[in-house]
MARTOR-883207 format. One record per residue (C-alpha): residue in one letter; x, y, z. Coordinates in steps of 0.25 Angstrom, whole numbers, padded with zeros to 4 digits, always signed. Layout:
N
aXYZ...
//
This chain:
767
m-0101-0097-0052g-0110-0089-0046l-0103-0084-0032l-0089-0089-0032d-0087-0102-0030l-0073-0108-0030a-0074-0122-0031s-0080-0119-0045w-0066-0112-0049k-0056-0105-0042p-0045-0100-0051s-0031-0102-0045e-0025-0090-0037e-0013-0089-0048f-0025-0088-0058l-0033-0078-0052l-0019-0068-0047r-0012-0070-0058p-0018-0057-0067l-0019-0049-0055k-0009-0039-0050r-0003-0039-0037p-0004-0025-0030r+0012-0019-0030h+0016-0016-0015r+0031-0012-0012p+0034-0011+0002l+0038+0000+0011r+0051-0002+0018l+0052+0008+0028e+0060-0001+0039p+0074+0003+0035f+0071+0016+0040p+0076+0020+0053r+0066+0024+0065g+0065+0040+0067l+0066+0047+0079d+0053+0043+0086g+0058+0029+0085a+0047+0024+0075r+0046+0032+0062i+0055+0033+0052d+0060+0049+0051v+0058+0056+0037w+0060+0070+0033l+0054+0074+0018g+0065+0086+0020p+0059+0100+0019e+0054+0101+0005l+0047+0091+0002s+0041+0092+0015k+0035+0106+0014a+0031+0103+0000v+0021+0092+0007t+0017+0104+0017v+0016+0113+0004l+0007+0101-0004v+0000+0098+0006e-0006+0112+0009t-0009+0114-0005i-0016+0100-0007l-0025+0104+0004a-0028+0120+0003k-0033+0114-0012r-0041+0104-0009l-0048+0111+0002r-0050+0122-0007m-0055+0112-0014l-0067+0108-0006q-0072+0119-0001g-0073+0123-0017g-0082+0107-0018g-0071+0101-0026g-0065+0092-0018g-0066+0079-0027v-0057+0070-0030s-0056+0071-0043s-0048+0087-0039t-0034+0081-0040i-0025+0090-0036e-0013+0087-0044g+0002+0089-0041g+0006+0101-0049e-0006+0109-0045a-0004+0107-0029g+0010+0102-0028g+0021+0114-0026p+0032+0110-0020f+0029+0096-0019p+0032+0089-0032k+0045+0094-0033a+0049+0093-0018y+0045+0078-0018g+0051+0075-0032r+0065+0079-0024a+0064+0071-0012a+0057+0059-0020l+0070+0057-0029q+0077+0059-0019a+0071+0050-0011a+0073+0038-0023r+0086+0042-0025e+0089+0039-0011a+0081+0027-0009r+0089+0020-0022r+0102+0026-0014r+0097+0015-0003g+0094+0006-0012g+0079+0004-0009l+0065+0009-0009s+0063+0013+0008w+0068+0026+0006f+0059+0032-0005q+0048+0023+0002l+0050+0032+0015f+0049+0044+0008h+0037+0040-0001l+0030+0038+0013a+0035+0050+0020v+0030+0060+0009l+0016+0053+0009k+0016+0054+0024a+0021+0069+0022l+0009+0073+0014l-0001+0065+0023l+0005+0070+0035e+0004+0086+0029l-0010+0083+0025e-0015+0081+0039r-0005+0091+0044q-0013+0103+0037l-0027+0096+0038e-0025+0098+0052i-0021+0113+0051m-0034+0114+0040a-0041+0108+0051e-0036+0118+0062g-0038+0131+0051a-0051+0126+0051e-0056+0133+0062c-0052+0147+0056g-0055+0146+0042v-0067+0152+0033t-0078+0142+0027g-0087+0143+0017g-0085+0159+0017r-0088+0163+0031l-0080+0159+0046a-0083+0147+0050s-0086+0140+0064r-0074+0135+0068s-0083+0121+0069e-0090+0123+0055r-0075+0124+0048l-0070+0112+0058r-0082+0104+0053q-0081+0108+0038f-0066+0106+0038r-0068+0090+0044r-0078+0089+0034c-0068+0092+0022r-0056+0087+0028p-0058+0073+0025r-0058+0075+0011l-0048+0087+0012r-0039+0077+0016y-0042+0064+0007l-0040+0075-0006a-0029+0082+0000a-0021+0067+0003r-0026+0063-0012d-0020+0075-0018l-0006+0074-0010l-0005+0061-0013a-0009+0063-0029i+0002+0072-0030l+0013+0063-0024h+0008+0053-0032s+0011+0061-0045l+0023+0064-0040d+0026+0049-0036r+0022+0043-0050a+0030+0055-0058g+0041+0050-0051r+0041+0035-0053k+0049+0033-0063r+0061+0039-0057r+0058+0032-0044k+0058+0018-0052s+0072+0022-0059l+0077+0024-0045l+0071+0015-0037a+0065+0005-0046a+0051+0007-0040s+0042+0017-0045w+0034+0016-0031p+0042+0014-0019v+0030+0015-0011a+0017+0009-0016e+0009+0021-0026a-0004+0013-0018l+0002+0015-0006l+0007+0029-0006f-0005+0036-0013n-0015+0025-0006p-0029+0032-0004l-0030+0030+0008l-0018+0038+0012q-0026+0050+0005l-0040+0046+0012g-0033+0045+0026e-0042+0043+0036l-0051+0032+0032d-0064+0036+0040g-0067+0049+0029a-0080+0041+0022e-0080+0053+0012t-0066+0051+0006f-0065+0036+0008l-0078+0035+0001e-0070+0041-0012l-0060+0029-0010y-0065+0018-0006p-0079+0009-0004l-0085+0017+0008v-0093+0006+0014l-0077-0001+0017q-0073+0012+0026d-0083+0001+0035p-0069-0010+0040d-0079-0019+0043a-0086-0016+0028f-0070-0018+0022r-0069-0032+0029r-0083-0037+0023m-0078-0031+0009e-0064-0039+0010k-0073-0053+0015a-0081-0049+0004v-0070-0049-0007f-0060-0056-0001g-0068-0069+0001p-0070-0072-0014l-0057-0071-0017a-0050-0077-0003a-0043-0089-0013w-0035-0079-0020l-0031-0069-0009p-0020-0071+0001e-0023-0076+0014r-0020-0062+0021c-0030-0055+0012a-0041-0065+0016e-0037-0065+0030p-0046-0056+0038p-0044-0045+0047p-0042-0048+0064p-0055-0045+0071l-0054-0031+0077d-0063-0024+0086a-0063-0011+0090e-0056-0010+0101a-0044-0017+0094l-0045-0006+0083k-0042+0006+0094s-0030-0002+0098l-0023+0002+0084p-0010+0007+0088l-0009+0023+0085r-0002+0028+0074q+0012+0035+0075d+0005+0044+0065q-0009+0043+0070g-0010+0059+0069e-0005+0060+0055l-0009+0050+0048p-0022+0043+0054g-0025+0036+0041y-0014+0025+0046a-0023+0020+0060q-0036+0021+0051v-0032+0013+0040e-0025+0002+0051a-0037+0001+0058f-0046-0001+0045l-0035-0011+0042r-0036-0019+0055r-0050-0022+0053v-0050-0026+0039m-0038-0033+0036a-0028-0042+0041p-0017-0034+0046e-0006-0042+0041e-0011-0038+0026y-0008-0025+0029r+0003-0024+0038r+0011-0033+0028r+0007-0025+0016l+0003-0038+0011v-0005-0037-0005c-0011-0045-0013w-0019-0044-0028i-0031-0037-0020d-0024-0026-0016r-0024-0023-0030p-0039-0020-0032a-0038-0021-0047n-0037-0034-0046l-0049-0037-0041l-0056-0031-0051r-0048-0038-0061l-0050-0050-0056l-0067-0048-0056g-0065-0041-0071a-0068-0026-0068e-0055-0024-0078a-0059-0023-0092g-0054-0032-0102p-0051-0048-0102s-0049-0056-0090p-0035-0060-0087w-0041-0072-0079q-0044-0082-0091h-0052-0095-0087p-0064-0101-0091r-0069-0100-0076w-0066-0085-0071p-0077-0079-0077s-0085-0086-0070f-0077-0086-0057r-0074-0070-0058k-0091-0068-0060a-0090-0075-0047l-0081-0069-0040l-0088-0057-0042e-0102-0060-0038t-0095-0066-0025l-0088-0053-0021e-0103-0045-0024h-0111-0057-0016n-0100-0055-0005l-0100-0039-0005d-0117-0040-0005r-0116-0051+0006e-0107-0043+0015a-0115-0028+0012l-0105-0020+0006l-0110-0019-0008d-0119-0011-0009p-0111-0002+0001l-0099-0004-0008l-0107+0001-0022a-0114+0011-0014g-0101+0018-0010l-0096+0018-0024l-0108+0025-0026l-0106+0035-0015r-0092+0039-0019r-0099+0043-0033v-0110+0052-0028y-0101+0056-0016p-0095+0070-0023k-0108+0072-0029l-0113+0073-0015g-0101+0084-0011r-0094+0074-0003r-0105+0076+0008g-0112+0069+0018n-0107+0054+0024p-0104+0044+0014h-0108+0032+0023l-0122+0039+0025l-0122+0041+0011l-0119+0027+0006d-0129+0023+0017y-0139+0030+0010l-0135+0023-0002l-0136+0009+0000g-0150+0013+0007r-0146+0012+0022r-0151+0028+0025s-0163+0033+0020r-0166+0045+0011a-0170+0052+0027e-0159+0047+0033l-0150+0052+0024f-0156+0065+0022s-0155+0068+0037a-0141+0064+0035l-0139+0073+0024e-0146+0086+0028r-0136+0088+0042l-0126+0088+0031e-0125+0105+0029e-0115+0103+0017i-0126+0097+0008p-0134+0108+0002n-0143+0099-0005v-0147+0086+0002k-0157+0083-0008a-0146+0084-0022y-0135+0076-0011h-0148+0065-0011a-0149+0063-0025v-0136+0061-0027l-0138+0049-0016s-0150+0045-0020e-0146+0042-0036a-0132+0035-0031r-0143+0025-0022a-0150+0024-0035e-0139+0021-0043l-0133+0010-0032r-0148+0004-0031q-0149+0002-0046a-0135-0003-0051d-0135-0014-0061p-0128-0026-0055e-0115-0024-0065r-0115-0010-0059r-0115-0014-0046r-0104-0025-0049h-0094-0013-0055w-0097-0004-0040m-0093-0016-0036l-0080-0019-0041e-0077-0005-0039a-0079-0008-0023l-0073-0019-0023e-0059-0013-0030g-0063+0000-0017f-0061-0009-0007l-0049-0018-0012a-0043-0003-0014l-0047+0002+0000r-0041-0012+0005r-0027-0011-0002d-0027+0004+0003l-0028+0001+0016k-0018-0008+0016l-0009+0002+0008a-0012+0013+0018w-0008+0006+0030e+0005+0004+0024a+0006+0018+0020y+0002+0023+0034n+0012+0013+0040a+0023+0017+0032m+0020+0031+0033d+0018+0029+0049s+0033+0023+0051l+0040+0038+0045r+0039+0050+0054l+0040+0064+0045l+0051+0073+0052d+0048+0087+0050r+0056+0094+0063e+0069+0098+0060e+0073+0092+0074d+0068+0080+0071i+0074+0079+0057e+0088+0082+0063l+0088+0074+0072s+0082+0060+0066r+0091+0066+0053a+0103+0066+0065n+0099+0050+0068g+0099+0044+0056l+0084+0043+0056l+0079+0054+0046q+0074+0050+0032d+0076+0062+0023f+0071+0064+0011t+0076+0080+0010p+0081+0081-0007g+0096+0083-0006v+0097+0076+0007q+0107+0063+0006m+0101+0051+0015a+0114+0044+0022d+0111+0030+0025s+0107+0028+0041p+0120+0028+0050h+0126+0015+0053g+0135+0018+0067h+0143+0029+0072v+0158+0031+0079i+0157+0039+0093v+0170+0042+0097k+0172+0047+0112a+0184+0054+0115d+0187+0055+0130l+0197+0068+0132r+0204+0065+0147g+0213+0076+0153s+0208+0090+0146t+0203+0094+0161e+0217+0096+0166l+0220+0100+0154i+0213+0113+0151a+0217+0115+0167e+0231+0114+0166m+0229+0124+0151n+0223+0133+0160r+0233+0134+0171l+0244+0138+0157g+0233+0146+0152i+0231+0137+0139n+0217+0140+0133p+0210+0125+0134a+0199+0130+0124t+0210+0133+0113y+0219+0121+0116f+0208+0112+0113t+0201+0118+0103r+0214+0119+0095n+0218+0105+0099l+0207+0096+0101f+0193+0101+0096r+0199+0107+0082p+0207+0094+0080i+0196+0084+0082n+0186+0093+0075t+0196+0091+0064l+0197+0074+0066l+0182+0075+0066q+0181+0079+0051v+0193+0069+0047f+0187+0058+0054g+0170+0059+0051a+0168+0061+0065e+0157+0069+0071k+0159+0077+0084l+0148+0074+0095f+0154+0079+0108l+0166+0086+0112e+0172+0093+0124g+0186+0094+0130d+0186+0081+0135a+0177+0071+0126a+0172+0071+0112i+0163+0064+0105l+0163+0062+0091m+0154+0050+0080l+0157+0045+0068a+0143+0041+0061d+0140+0034+0050t+0132+0044+0042d+0133+0037+0027g+0128+0026+0032a+0141+0017+0028s+0143+0003+0034d+0158+0005+0034a+0162+0021+0038p+0173+0019+0045l+0169+0026+0057v+0176+0018+0068a+0188+0022+0057r+0187+0035+0058a+0181+0036+0073c+0195+0029+0077g+0205+0037+0068f+0197+0050+0074a+0200+0045+0087s+0214+0041+0084e+0217+0057+0080l+0210+0060+0094i+0222+0054+0102a+0232+0059+0093l+0227+0074+0095v+0226+0071+0109a+0240+0064+0109d+0246+0077+0102r+0239+0087+0112n+0246+0079+0124r+0258+0082+0118e+0256+0097+0117n+0253+0094+0131r+0264+0089+0136l+0273+0101+0130q+0264+0111+0136g+0262+0104+0149l+0250+0101+0147p+0240+0090+0153e+0238+0078+0142l+0224+0074+0137e+0220+0059+0138l+0210+0055+0126g+0201+0040+0126v+0192+0039+0112g+0182+0028+0113i+0174+0025+0099a+0162+0017+0098y+0154+0013+0086e+0137+0012+0084p+0132+0005+0074e+0119+0014+0073p+0117+0028+0072p+0118+0037+0083t+0107+0044+0090f+0106+0059+0089l+0097+0069+0097f+0097+0084+0098d+0099+0094+0109e+0094+0109+0104g+0100+0106+0089r+0113+0099+0097r+0115+0083+0092i+0117+0073+0101t+0122+0060+0096i+0117+0046+0105s+0126+0033+0104p+0129+0022+0112a+0144+0023+0105i+0145+0037+0113h+0144+0028+0127r+0153+0017+0120a+0163+0026+0118d+0164+0035+0129r+0167+0023+0135l+0179+0019+0127s+0185+0034+0129s+0185+0033+0143s+0198+0028+0150d+0192+0024+0164m+0198+0016+0175a+0205+0006+0169r+0219+0015+0170e+0220+0008+0183f+0219-0007+0180l+0230-0003+0169d+0240+0003+0176r+0241-0012+0183l+0248-0016+0169p+0263-0015+0168g+0266-0002+0165g+0254+0004+0167v+0243+0011+0159e+0253+0017+0153a+0257+0005+0146c+0242+0002+0141r+0237+0006+0126h+0229+0019+0125v+0215+0009+0127e+0213-0002+0136e+0201-0010+0142v+0202-0016+0156r+0191-0025+0160l+0187-0029+0176a+0188-0045+0175g+0173-0050+0182s+0167-0036+0180a+0160-0040+0168n+0146-0034+0171p+0134-0039+0160v+0127-0026+0161a+0137-0015+0161k+0144-0014+0150e+0159-0014+0151a+0158-0012+0168g+0170-0020+0167v+0178-0012+0157r+0189-0001+0161r+0195+0008+0148y+0208+0013+0147n+0210+0024+0135v+0219+0033+0137n+0224+0041+0123g+0217+0031+0114v+0204+0026+0106q+0195+0014+0110l+0183+0007+0102d+0172+0000+0107g+0169-0015+0099a+0160-0008+0089a+0168+0001+0083f+0179-0008+0081r+0169-0017+0073r+0165-0007+0067l+0178-0002+0062r+0181-0016+0056e+0170-0015+0046e+0175-0002+0043i+0189-0004+0039v+0198-0016+0039l+0205-0019+0051r+0218-0027+0051t+0221-0033+0064i+0236-0039+0071p+0239-0042+0084a+0243-0031+0093e+0256-0038+0099r+0262-0035+0082a+0260-0020+0085g+0266-0021+0100g+0252-0022+0106l+0248-0032+0116p+0245-0047+0115g+0231-0049+0113e+0227-0037+0105r+0225-0032+0091y+0227-0022+0080h+0218-0018+0071l+0221-0009+0056g+0215-0004+0047r+0213+0010+0039y+0201+0019+0037a+0198+0033+0030d+0196+0045+0038d+0185+0055+0033s+0196+0064+0025g+0199+0051+0016k+0213+0048+0025t+0216+0034+0028r+0221+0030+0041w+0225+0018+0049l+0219+0013+0062v+0223+0005+0072v+0212-0004+0084r+0218-0012+0094e+0209-0024+0099a+0212-0028+0113p+0208-0035+0127p+0204-0028+0137r+0214-0030+0152i+0207-0039+0163w+0209-0033+0175d+0205-0045+0186g+0207-0037+0198e+0221-0038+0199r+0230-0037+0187v+0225-0032+0171a+0229-0041+0160v+0225-0042+0146r+0213-0049+0140e+0215-0063+0135a+0214-0058+0119d+0204-0069+0118r+0192-0065+0128s+0181-0056+0123g+0182-0042+0123r+0192-0032+0115f+0193-0017+0115y+0198-0007+0103e+0206+0006+0103v+0211+0013+0091v+0226+0013+0091a+0230+0029+0089a+0244+0031+0090a+0250+0033+0076d+0261+0025+0080a+0254+0012+0085v+0247+0012+0072r+0258+0012+0064r+0265+0002+0073i+0253-0009+0073r+0252-0004+0057q+0266-0009+0056a+0263-0021+0061l+0252-0023+0052s+0260-0022+0042a+0272-0031+0046n+0262-0041+0049r+0256-0042+0036v+0272-0044+0029h+0273-0054+0040a+0260-0060+0036
//
């Protein structure tokens, strides 16, 4: 069997793939987190301790690496360890990581810790880019080589070393993070049943350390240099995947769509284009070499583990796991086919030359364009052309010695025996598959990091926190679930202007009166019922009860009803005193509206402003408008009505304007909107009786239940449900009970509540 001939013998998919290990891949789940202040990304705050530690760590690593490069010690082997340069970072990171793991366990999923891990990774990379920019600006006034260098020379020197400085610093930063994560993996396993909530290969991807893909000097250390060209990468994939197509998923064998230069220019700008430019470069590369379905859907198969192909080709020592008489000849034919295909695509020699160049490039002081040197090793450039190019590089002091190293490598490449060339080819195949895997993982990491925004301005942090959008990883901060909803209570106090005028006439201080009789008691009620004051003036108050603990059954509406009832009782007491003193009486209307979503907060010079559609609804419910003129037509007039009534104007329904035909009467009463009543039924058990059994009107019902206020005291609550009255142009009538449309009033009078409770008890005994 020469070149692979599947007609003679074709291993089954089950036989060939069974001994191979499928790569582990844990999907990232960031969808549950709400979008932040910009409406696009997740707001994240790592806390002051960890944020400062990140800054100190990056400063330390960059300073040490820059000194090493200036002293000629920039090799990969000289790694800065965490204990040497970690500073405050290990302690700060350890505390934050432990809390993140505990919080993730409390939430019952891995998403919280995944967000934390990605946020720390992004923080390190962003801080590295920021400090490199500072160093570039500082190069204009630095001293180089023991003498004051010119501005252009300093900039040129820094630009020359910046890619390598960035790579080595990123490599050190992620090595420190990796060391800390490996030390804590057992603890994570015990808390989350997962050592690596984010895949280890994704977090510590070499392409994230490399940053930009167009740096040949750093790319050379990680992958075959020729594969920096997307066209060469595509030819490589064709050469390798062709013989393996029968055992690969269709998505791997599918060619990428054709994409010309104009289409590449149309790549969407990344939100972090200026912060993490590697994202756009990785995506541009992938769009030229891979079908979008594979990397966008995070699809993996056995080829994403490079060791699988090496095992398949017999690169590992020991007995083969594939036992079949024809297997050795099949493996040999597969190896020869791969070698033939690479040679046919003009890739074999460039791959081998690139591996040799990686080995000798440190001996050359990492100077000289790697692509130029690769061309010389392949015989594409003459000695004269090489010398001409090298002599223009002032940083190569001894061109002859430099050339001698290259000539030796060139001879080694030409004289290598077949066995050695095959060994190098296997190494190149491993590098190709590693690059292919790392490109997909880098895109996934960049895409995930692009979906979050690290906040650093205090005003942004507070605004995001106030709106329930901030994901705060500060140790010691207990994160609450996102609010499920909130209740707005609007109290409309009428008659205060007349009351104040009469007080002034009688020499009574209005400020003292309102403070003692209204404002101070209201502040006490706020604490009893867990309400928050949003707006308070002499004749209006807006208050809120928010579901800050995320409990879907928190008695928000019930407590709002209790608070409103106490307000009604408070004003009733004041009116009794006013009558004794000959002062005008006050009139109060209270509206309660529920919104299932959290409110929105804005800040104006440090003052928080609450925005909610429930405020407008509660304002409408608290008003008492033109309904009086219709209710006066009833027997007994408006005085015979309940505290809350609705009148609908027949034939005035407007499909555009909501409630255009509704008139309200709310005098010393409390009205709920429909959403608030539905929420109330979820919060507490309500028992219902016909209103007629407790002295009410036909077609109405009373709903009774009990709830606990913030002090733990149990209170009774009664809600009247009634149909609105209809004004037909001549008279007011009660609407038929079976027609749609109901309104809800909280029965605030204590004697009415007792009467209705007694009716409920009598109804139980009778039943």
